Backbone as CSV, one residue per row, in Angstrom:
resi,resn,N_x,N_y,N_z,CA_x,CA_y,CA_z,C_x,C_y,C_z
1,UNK,8.719,24.529,9.200,9.590,25.460,8.709,10.503,24.235,8.516
2,UNK,11.231,24.927,7.219,13.005,23.921,6.527,14.022,25.091,7.393
3,UNK,14.686,23.934,8.093,16.416,24.926,8.438,17.189,24.954,7.858
4,UNK,17.566,23.741,7.410,18.381,23.404,6.585,18.476,22.025,5.526
5,UNK,19.616,21.810,5.042,19.830,21.025,3.873,19.334,19.663,4.245
6,UNK,19.314,19.257,5.489,18.792,17.648,5.817,17.687,17.934,5.617
7,UNK,16.915,19.076,6.431,15.521,18.986,6.548,14.451,19.290,5.175
8,UNK,15.377,20.194,4.540,14.978,20.182,2.858,14.903,18.238,2.195
9,UNK,15.975,17.783,2.408,16.232,16.169,1.777,15.190,15.399,2.322
10,UNK,15.217,15.691,3.884,14.087,14.797,4.511,12.588,15.065,4.053
11,UNK,12.238,16.393,3.706,11.030,16.806,3.401,10.545,16.314,1.823
12,UNK,11.651,16.574,1.031,11.440,15.992,-0.547,10.988,14.430,-0.243
13,UNK,12.150,14.148,0.505,12.003,12.252,0.377,10.530,12.002,0.891
14,UNK,10.221,12.701,1.892,8.618,12.610,2.327,7.899,12.451,1.501
15,UNK,8.185,13.006,0.828,6.631,13.698,-0.406,6.813,12.884,-1.285
16,UNK,7.687,12.449,-1.951,8.147,11.430,-2.558,7.537,10.026,-1.977
17,UNK,7.890,9.768,-1.047,7.338,8.645,-0.729,5.695,8.397,-0.311
18,UNK,5.521,10.103,0.064,3.633,9.891,0.100,3.075,9.407,-1.102
19,UNK,3.531,10.196,-2.214,3.194,10.184,-3.387,3.020,8.543,-4.070
20,UNK,4.405,8.250,-4.145,4.804,6.504,-4.371,4.458,5.742,-3.597
21,UNK,3.762,5.928,-2.548,3.547,5.169,-1.416,2.110,4.554,-1.731
22,UNK,1.103,5.910,-1.964,-0.253,5.600,-2.454,-0.703,5.205,-3.569
23,UNK,0.275,5.332,-4.374,0.180,4.950,-5.796,0.637,3.040,-5.609
24,UNK,1.627,2.785,-4.922,2.159,1.551,-5.026,0.326,0.752,-3.799
25,UNK,-0.063,1.270,-3.075,-0.974,0.743,-2.350,-2.277,0.852,-3.095
26,UNK,-2.908,1.609,-3.727,-3.862,2.125,-4.527,-3.864,0.906,-6.132
27,UNK,-2.708,0.605,-6.408,-2.506,0.464,-7.988,-3.092,-1.577,-7.802
28,UNK,-3.068,-1.866,-8.803,-3.174,-3.741,-8.922,-1.499,-3.656,-8.183
29,UNK,-1.394,-5.097,-7.477,-0.040,-5.381,-7.017,0.410,-6.600,-8.089
30,UNK,1.580,-6.719,-7.802,2.936,-7.579,-8.883,2.919,-6.645,-10.099
31,UNK,3.573,-7.371,-10.968,4.163,-6.717,-12.145,5.400,-5.728,-12.210
32,UNK,6.168,-5.438,-13.489,6.872,-4.447,-13.254,6.734,-3.292,-12.817
33,UNK,5.515,-2.264,-13.126,5.208,-0.964,-12.380,5.193,-1.171,-11.119
34,UNK,4.213,-1.918,-10.232,4.527,-2.376,-9.078,5.671,-1.911,-8.394
35,UNK,6.391,-2.926,-9.089,8.119,-2.764,-8.482,8.820,-1.463,-8.803
36,UNK,8.793,-1.234,-10.106,9.296,0.358,-9.739,9.167,1.546,-9.202
37,UNK,7.776,1.741,-8.811,7.119,2.482,-8.385,7.455,2.455,-6.457
38,UNK,7.182,0.704,-6.086,7.551,0.131,-5.093,9.075,0.718,-4.895
39,UNK,10.055,0.583,-5.507,11.562,0.824,-5.291,11.613,2.362,-5.146
40,UNK,10.966,3.151,-5.896,10.770,4.708,-5.385,10.325,4.903,-3.994
41,UNK,9.347,4.075,-3.657,9.009,4.267,-2.377,9.920,3.792,-1.370
42,UNK,9.813,3.110,-1.635,11.249,2.342,-0.541,12.732,3.133,-0.440
43,UNK,13.399,3.609,-1.737,14.111,4.747,-1.726,13.881,5.912,-1.056
44,UNK,12.954,6.569,-1.514,12.278,7.463,-0.905,12.460,7.483,0.919
45,UNK,11.696,6.360,1.190,11.387,6.118,2.623,12.684,5.981,3.488
46,UNK,13.417,5.359,2.660,15.329,5.093,3.469,15.802,6.606,3.684
47,UNK,15.885,7.108,2.562,16.443,8.459,2.414,15.860,9.591,3.579
48,UNK,14.394,9.113,3.800,13.788,10.156,4.838,14.232,9.655,5.914
49,UNK,13.869,8.351,6.398,14.492,8.021,7.597,15.845,8.057,7.980
50,UNK,16.699,7.920,7.030,18.223,8.141,7.063,18.391,9.666,7.815
51,UNK,17.624,10.822,6.901,17.559,11.922,7.460,17.198,12.332,9.086
52,UNK,16.289,11.563,9.205,15.070,11.470,10.452,16.589,11.655,11.431
53,UNK,17.474,10.521,11.354,18.284,10.373,12.599,19.535,11.485,12.502
54,UNK,19.208,12.392,11.931,20.122,13.581,11.889,19.436,14.995,12.320
55,UNK,18.400,14.720,12.769,17.541,16.197,13.039,17.286,15.867,14.497
56,UNK,17.782,16.610,15.149,17.377,17.049,16.768,16.951,18.139,17.381
57,UNK,16.670,19.540,16.092,16.341,20.593,16.495,15.001,20.493,17.727
58,UNK,14.282,19.690,17.424,12.959,19.812,18.241,13.676,19.929,19.929
59,UNK,13.956,18.553,20.149,14.358,18.194,21.565,15.896,18.247,21.910
60,UNK,16.725,18.978,20.796,18.049,18.608,21.070,18.860,16.991,21.449
61,UNK,18.220,15.887,21.695,18.280,14.364,21.484,17.419,13.799,21.155
62,UNK,17.852,12.517,20.800,16.905,11.339,20.703,15.622,11.656,21.354
63,UNK,14.794,11.449,20.527,13.588,11.592,20.941,12.220,10.273,20.607
64,UNK,11.028,10.382,21.004,10.495,9.391,20.263,10.043,9.739,18.600
65,UNK,10.119,10.295,18.745,9.819,10.321,17.040,11.111,9.203,16.691
66,UNK,12.144,9.644,16.973,13.230,8.778,16.326,13.159,7.204,16.855
67,UNK,12.363,6.713,17.833,11.815,5.657,18.011,10.840,5.515,16.683
68,UNK,9.872,5.923,16.490,9.152,5.946,15.355,9.692,5.793,14.139
69,UNK,10.967,6.407,13.942,11.708,6.025,12.375,12.265,4.528,12.579
70,UNK,12.824,4.400,13.684,13.273,2.868,13.973,12.328,1.772,13.695
71,UNK,11.441,2.122,14.658,10.499,0.841,13.728,9.755,1.123,12.267
72,UNK,9.994,2.195,11.613,9.282,2.650,10.172,10.492,1.912,9.544
73,UNK,11.641,1.778,9.792,13.072,1.647,9.088,12.718,-0.061,9.359
74,UNK,12.574,-0.684,10.369,12.776,-2.217,10.437,11.821,-3.287,9.808
75,UNK,10.315,-2.088,9.966,9.589,-2.804,8.973,9.598,-2.931,7.569
76,UNK,10.188,-1.326,6.903,10.584,-1.461,5.947,11.147,-2.268,4.986
77,UNK,12.768,-2.802,6.203,13.685,-3.650,5.340,12.743,-5.152,5.616
78,UNK,11.613,-5.548,6.687,11.200,-6.780,6.757,10.417,-6.883,5.483
79,UNK,9.630,-5.955,5.241,8.667,-6.288,3.955,9.269,-5.925,2.725
80,UNK,10.208,-5.380,2.559,11.413,-5.908,0.933,11.835,-7.068,1.192
81,UNK,12.152,-7.715,2.338,12.800,-8.745,2.529,11.762,-9.936,1.840
82,UNK,10.517,-9.746,2.110,9.564,-10.396,1.864,9.222,-10.728,0.310
83,UNK,9.614,-9.688,-0.244,9.425,-9.178,-1.679,10.692,-10.029,-2.562
84,UNK,11.745,-9.827,-1.746,13.159,-9.901,-2.708,13.320,-11.645,-2.561
85,UNK,12.973,-11.928,-1.040,13.459,-13.799,-1.392,12.342,-14.078,-1.580
86,UNK,11.047,-13.927,-1.867,9.869,-14.351,-2.150,9.679,-15.972,-1.172
87,UNK,9.644,-15.531,0.127,9.442,-16.783,0.753,8.868,-15.762,2.057
88,UNK,7.859,-16.905,2.698,7.653,-18.277,2.273,6.719,-18.432,1.344
89,UNK,7.021,-19.697,0.135,6.479,-20.080,-1.204,4.575,-19.981,-0.831
90,UNK,4.062,-19.134,-1.537,2.509,-18.979,-1.195,2.364,-17.914,-0.151
91,UNK,2.764,-17.485,0.662,2.635,-16.668,1.512,3.425,-15.202,1.676
92,UNK,4.404,-15.185,1.016,4.897,-14.198,1.018,4.539,-12.538,0.354
93,UNK,3.607,-12.697,-0.424,2.840,-11.356,-0.716,2.066,-11.081,0.419
94,UNK,1.654,-11.642,1.344,0.788,-11.128,2.324,1.497,-10.356,3.137
95,UNK,2.715,-10.949,3.653,3.637,-10.587,4.904,4.556,-9.660,3.909
96,UNK,4.560,-9.293,2.794,5.159,-8.057,1.986,4.050,-7.116,2.348
97,UNK,2.712,-7.416,2.188,1.986,-6.334,2.323,1.976,-5.812,3.626
98,UNK,1.743,-6.532,4.742,1.846,-6.343,5.852,2.774,-5.315,6.319
99,UNK,3.889,-5.885,6.016,5.274,-5.047,6.424,5.537,-3.565,5.772
100,UNK,5.297,-3.703,4.422,5.322,-2.755,3.864,4.106,-1.686,4.294
101,UNK,2.967,-1.755,4.459,1.840,-1.158,4.785,2.078,0.053,5.908
102,UNK,3.139,-0.839,7.080,3.190,0.077,8.484,4.019,1.084,7.953
103,UNK,4.903,1.030,7.561,6.007,2.347,7.331,5.018,3.579,6.415
104,UNK,4.407,3.024,5.645,3.236,4.243,4.883,2.055,4.846,5.841
105,UNK,1.955,3.734,7.132,1.063,4.584,8.006,1.633,5.109,8.971
106,UNK,3.214,5.001,9.546,3.740,5.856,10.270,3.844,7.034,9.735
107,UNK,4.425,6.994,8.414,4.592,8.285,7.400,3.567,9.304,7.255
108,UNK,2.493,8.343,6.955,0.866,9.620,7.172,0.868,10.039,8.476
109,UNK,1.133,9.281,9.773,1.009,9.839,10.907,1.590,10.791,11.379
110,UNK,2.946,10.669,10.976,3.682,11.823,11.381,3.559,13.098,10.157
111,UNK,3.051,12.575,9.062,2.597,13.647,8.631,1.448,14.822,8.918
112,UNK,0.502,13.895,9.689,-0.861,14.594,10.051,-0.126,15.274,11.355
113,UNK,0.686,14.578,12.505,0.802,15.139,13.530,2.062,16.309,13.568
114,UNK,2.765,16.766,12.298,3.551,17.921,12.049,2.604,18.555,11.461
115,UNK,1.357,18.395,10.639,0.700,19.449,10.398,-0.367,20.147,11.061
116,UNK,-0.579,19.109,12.159,-1.507,19.487,13.362,-0.589,20.625,14.361
117,UNK,0.445,20.289,14.651,1.291,20.840,15.333,1.555,22.166,14.693
118,UNK,1.620,22.209,13.556,2.303,23.589,13.132,0.876,24.572,12.889
119,UNK,-0.099,23.789,12.482,-1.556,24.743,12.333,-1.973,25.302,13.794
120,UNK,-1.943,24.078,14.800,-2.292,24.258,16.308,-1.458,25.268,17.366
121,UNK,-0.359,24.742,17.044,0.543,25.050,18.028,0.710,26.748,18.253
122,UNK,0.836,27.656,17.051,0.966,29.435,17.516,-0.225,29.476,18.256
123,UNK,-1.558,28.684,18.666,-2.381,29.452,18.931,-2.440,28.801,20.342
124,UNK,-2.041,27.537,20.403,-2.156,27.089,21.991,-0.753,27.187,22.689
125,UNK,0.376,27.901,22.013,1.628,27.971,22.448,1.810,28.730,23.886
126,UNK,0.649,29.968,23.680,0.698,31.134,24.688,-0.158,30.648,25.836
127,UNK,-0.976,30.098,25.498,-1.675,29.173,26.842,-0.962,28.293,27.498
128,UNK,-0.354,27.670,26.593,0.335,26.054,26.801,2.152,26.036,26.657
129,UNK,2.719,26.969,27.195,4.186,27.174,26.427,5.193,26.126,26.415
130,UNK,4.540,24.861,27.510,5.488,23.590,27.812,5.153,23.237,27.121
131,UNK,6.459,21.734,26.587,6.017,21.004,25.794,4.821,20.014,25.672
132,UNK,4.560,19.922,26.787,3.621,18.620,27.001,2.654,18.987,26.388
133,UNK,1.914,19.989,26.259,0.856,19.673,25.004,1.632,19.691,23.673
134,UNK,2.143,19.965,23.251,2.589,19.777,21.650,2.814,18.136,21.821
135,UNK,3.461,17.175,22.695,3.773,15.973,22.900,2.473,15.480,22.991
136,UNK,1.228,15.510,23.691,0.004,15.428,23.577,-0.537,15.068,22.021
137,UNK,-0.705,16.514,21.461,-1.179,16.699,20.251,-0.486,15.667,19.026
138,UNK,0.924,15.446,19.125,1.606,14.525,18.465,1.267,13.012,18.945
139,UNK,1.195,13.169,19.911,0.640,11.637,20.506,-0.827,10.975,19.771
140,UNK,-1.938,12.062,19.787,-3.506,11.917,19.899,-3.440,11.739,18.539
141,UNK,-3.062,12.693,17.577,-3.024,12.285,15.977,-2.376,11.254,15.788
142,UNK,-1.027,11.169,15.959,-0.593,10.177,15.595,-1.023,8.764,15.728
143,UNK,-1.643,8.417,17.178,-2.112,7.346,17.520,-3.721,6.969,16.462
144,UNK,-4.290,8.072,16.304,-5.557,8.267,15.820,-5.068,7.866,14.111
145,UNK,-4.329,8.553,13.564,-3.934,8.044,12.075,-3.293,6.447,11.826
146,UNK,-2.259,5.835,13.192,-2.121,4.390,13.256,-3.863,3.103,13.416
147,UNK,-4.412,3.936,14.132,-5.470,3.300,14.323,-6.181,2.753,13.437
148,UNK,-6.182,3.723,12.057,-7.085,4.084,11.128,-6.396,3.023,9.896
149,UNK,-5.096,3.694,10.007,-4.142,2.463,9.094,-4.297,1.125,9.409
150,UNK,-4.478,0.891,10.734,-4.669,-0.456,11.031,-5.792,-1.469,10.389
151,UNK,-6.659,-0.462,10.491,-8.388,-1.004,10.088,-8.112,-1.294,8.535
152,UNK,-7.718,0.170,7.990,-7.552,0.115,6.569,-6.596,-1.461,5.836
153,UNK,-5.354,-1.994,6.890,-4.876,-2.866,6.543,-5.531,-3.964,6.382
154,UNK,-5.902,-4.100,7.712,-6.949,-5.511,7.594,-7.937,-5.963,7.266
155,UNK,-8.217,-4.250,6.422,-9.580,-4.480,5.335,-9.421,-5.152,4.134
156,UNK,-8.155,-5.069,4.073,-7.552,-5.133,2.433,-6.915,-6.450,2.053
157,UNK,-6.350,-6.963,3.261,-5.346,-7.850,3.395,-5.969,-9.029,3.042
158,UNK,-7.399,-9.718,3.518,-7.960,-10.704,2.954,-8.300,-10.802,1.521
159,UNK,-8.603,-9.937,0.887,-9.033,-9.868,-0.698,-7.801,-9.549,-1.087
160,UNK,-6.557,-9.057,-0.779,-5.017,-9.516,-1.252,-4.792,-10.933,-1.363
161,UNK,-4.600,-11.436,-0.358,-4.376,-13.048,-0.250,-5.184,-14.139,-1.352
162,UNK,-6.660,-13.444,-1.656,-7.403,-14.100,-2.200,-6.870,-14.071,-3.390
163,UNK,-6.130,-12.885,-4.025,-6.251,-12.173,-5.631,-5.689,-13.281,-6.322
164,UNK,-6.035,-13.710,-7.227,-5.113,-14.637,-8.427,-4.198,-14.026,-8.898
165,UNK,-4.189,-12.569,-8.664,-2.806,-11.583,-9.550,-1.804,-12.098,-8.347
166,UNK,-1.655,-12.517,-6.934,-0.900,-12.577,-6.238,-0.200,-14.392,-6.226
167,UNK,-0.773,-14.671,-7.024,0.068,-16.262,-7.076,1.326,-16.069,-7.395
168,UNK,2.436,-17.325,-6.570,3.803,-17.031,-6.801,4.450,-16.987,-8.293
169,UNK,3.450,-17.990,-9.095,3.935,-18.605,-10.096,3.493,-17.569,-11.097
170,UNK,2.424,-16.297,-10.849,2.141,-15.162,-11.772,3.327,-14.103,-11.796
171,UNK,3.551,-13.901,-9.978,4.705,-12.771,-9.838,6.218,-13.267,-10.286
172,UNK,6.452,-14.361,-10.071,7.479,-14.758,-10.569,7.603,-14.623,-11.771
173,UNK,7.285,-14.991,-12.645,7.078,-14.832,-14.135,7.207,-13.071,-14.291
174,UNK,6.724,-12.174,-13.759,6.883,-10.990,-14.171,8.069,-10.253,-14.073
175,UNK,9.244,-11.404,-13.023,10.032,-10.612,-12.665,11.176,-10.374,-13.965
């Protein structure tokens, strides 16, 4: 449920980030389209992460979800740095891929944690009124998604590193 303008902006930015991030991850890497959609993804992530720091309705204070937002913010900016600086030569694309993939995994983990608590908590709240069940569900769902995401990142990284479309000269000429 959206309670205010910050929540609305947060939700809209997260939705744009999920869609644009999926497109970036599923399409071929490099080139103008990748960069344009990638900047849309990064911008929407920055907006979504920024608004997350203004949201305290759940606990009234800083909580573990804000810790996840800090981690995603750091990994997002490290990933962007690899793409912007193109360094180290011959290796930047694999660093960019890894560091940009983790914020997306975090976004998907947060989405499924939110979805599962929205669906299950109305039924569980009667039997377990304390917040422990909520946090347990958030933790388990998030951990499962992060595990799947880590496997997915590792699975596609070797192919990305070998791809001829990811050679520095090819990517630099498309700038």
